N, C-alpha and C positions, 0 to 999 in steps of 0.2 A: 466753859460748858455752855452748850446750846440750850435755849429755852424752847419748849414745845408749847404751842398755844392750841387749845381746842376750840372749835367753833361749832355751834349748833345751827344746823340749816334744817328748815322744814322742807320736806320733799312732798311733792304732789304726785300721788300715785292713782291712776285710773284703773279700775278693775274692768274685766271683760264684760261683766254685767252692766256696768255704767256705760261702757262704750256702745253696747247693743241698745240700751235705752236711748242714748243720744241719737244714734242712727235712726231709730224708729221715729223719734220725735221730729228729726229733720225731714224725714220722708213725709210724715203726716203734714208738717208745715208747708212743704213744697206743694203737696197735693191740694191743700186748702188755698194756697196762693194762686195756683194755675186754675183751679175750679172757679175761684172768684173772678179772675181775669176773663175767663171764657164766658161765664154767665153775664158779666158786664157787657162783653162784646156782643153776645147774642141779643140781649135786650136793646143795646144801642143800635144794632142793625135793624131789628124789628121796628123800633120807634122811627128810625130815620127813613125807612123805606115805605112807611104808610103814607096815605094821601095827604096828611098834614104837612109833610115835608116834600115839597116839589123836587123832582129829580130831573135832571137833563139826561137824556139817554144819548150816549155816544156810539159811534160805529167802530168796528174793528179797524185799526189803522189810524184812527183820530189821535191827535196829540193834544193832551189835556194839561194845561198849566195850573198847578195848585200854588199855594203859598209856600214856596221853598222847594218845590219839586216839579218836574215834568214827567208825565206818565203816559204810556201808550200800551194798549193791548194790541200787539202786532199780528198775531195769528192764533188760531185754535186748531187743534188736531185731536184725534182720538187714538187710543192704544188698547189693544185687547189682551196683550201678553202679561202685563204686570211684571213682578219680580218673582220668578219661581222660588218656592220655599220661603218667601218672605212676605210678599203682598200679592197674593193671587186673586184674581177676579172670579166672581161666580158667573154662570153662563148668561145671566140677565143684565150684566153691567159692562161698562167700558170706562177707561180712564179718559176724562176730558182734560187736556193739557192746554193751558192758556200761556202763551209766550208773552211776556211783559218786558217792557223797558222802562227804567227809572233813571232820571238824572236829578241829582241833589243840587239845586240852585241856591241853597242857603249857605250860611257860614258855619253851621252846626252839623255835627254827625247825625244822620237819620237812622232809625232802627226800623227795618222792614220785617214784619212778622206776619206772613200770610195766614197762619192759623188764627190769629187774633183780628185780622182786618179784611179777610176776603171770604166770599161764598158765591155759589152759583144758584140762580133761581131759574126754574124751568118755566115753560109756557103756562103751566097750571098753577104756578105760585109756590110750588114745593122747593125748598132750599136744600142744598148739599154743601157740607163743610169741606174744607181742605182735607185731603187724605194723604196722598203721596204722589210723587212723580216717578215713573219707571226708571229714569236715570238720575241717580244721586248727583252725578257731575253736572248736570244741567239744571238742578233745583235752584230756586231763587229765594233768598232770604238772608237776613243779617244786616250788619252795619253798611251804610252807604256814606262815604266821606264827602265833604264839600267839594263840589265840581266833578264828582265821579258819576259815570254813567254805568249802570249794570243791566244785564238782561238775563233771562232764564225762564224756566217754566214752573208753574204752580199747578199741581194735580188735584183733580176732584174725581170721585167715583160716582158715576151717574148711570141711570138706566139706559140700556141700548135703545129704548124707544124714544129717548129725548131727541128732538130735532132742532129746537131753538131755545133761546132764553137769554139770560143776562149774567155776565160776570160782574160782581159788585165788589168795589174796593171802598172801604170806609177808613180813611187815614186815622191814625191813632190820636191826632190832635183833634180835640172836640170842636174847634172852630172851623174845620175843613169841610167842604162839601163832599158828599158821597158821590162816587163816580160809578155809573151803571153803563156797561158797555153791551149792546146787543150782539148776540152771537148766533150763528147757524152752524150746526154740526155737519161735518162732511159725510 
């Protein structure tokens, strides 16, 4: 005669309401994290670009060696088309597209996040944050492996009246110098 053994297992059941609460919580947590990172970046750039922090101004095409990377803003162009039905420009704006080249000379993977580390400042001192590049295929951002060189564009929405200014890159590492590159729009 075979013996039957009963086991009592506790099951974990998540209701739909609990799932919705968890999703809302995660969205709020993500928003708070991104907001905090963005506000830190804005404050860091503001403090670092004031007179108390001397900046060396580089020219388009200059090669700048940082601690663990080589950076160059190779060219600047404008685009008035945007991405129809996704990121259209108003009649007073243009996309300013900065073509950058990065080489990771360190032994560690570098994370490049233009939204957190870059901005444009015009001749009046007004700043413009990273917006978008018209071509997703040519956008720059993400991990850069040791020894790897990457290039691509970072986009900013600026007024059509802007003629010159600076592309500012503030590496995520606090001990790195901010790189300010003078630009003239075509």
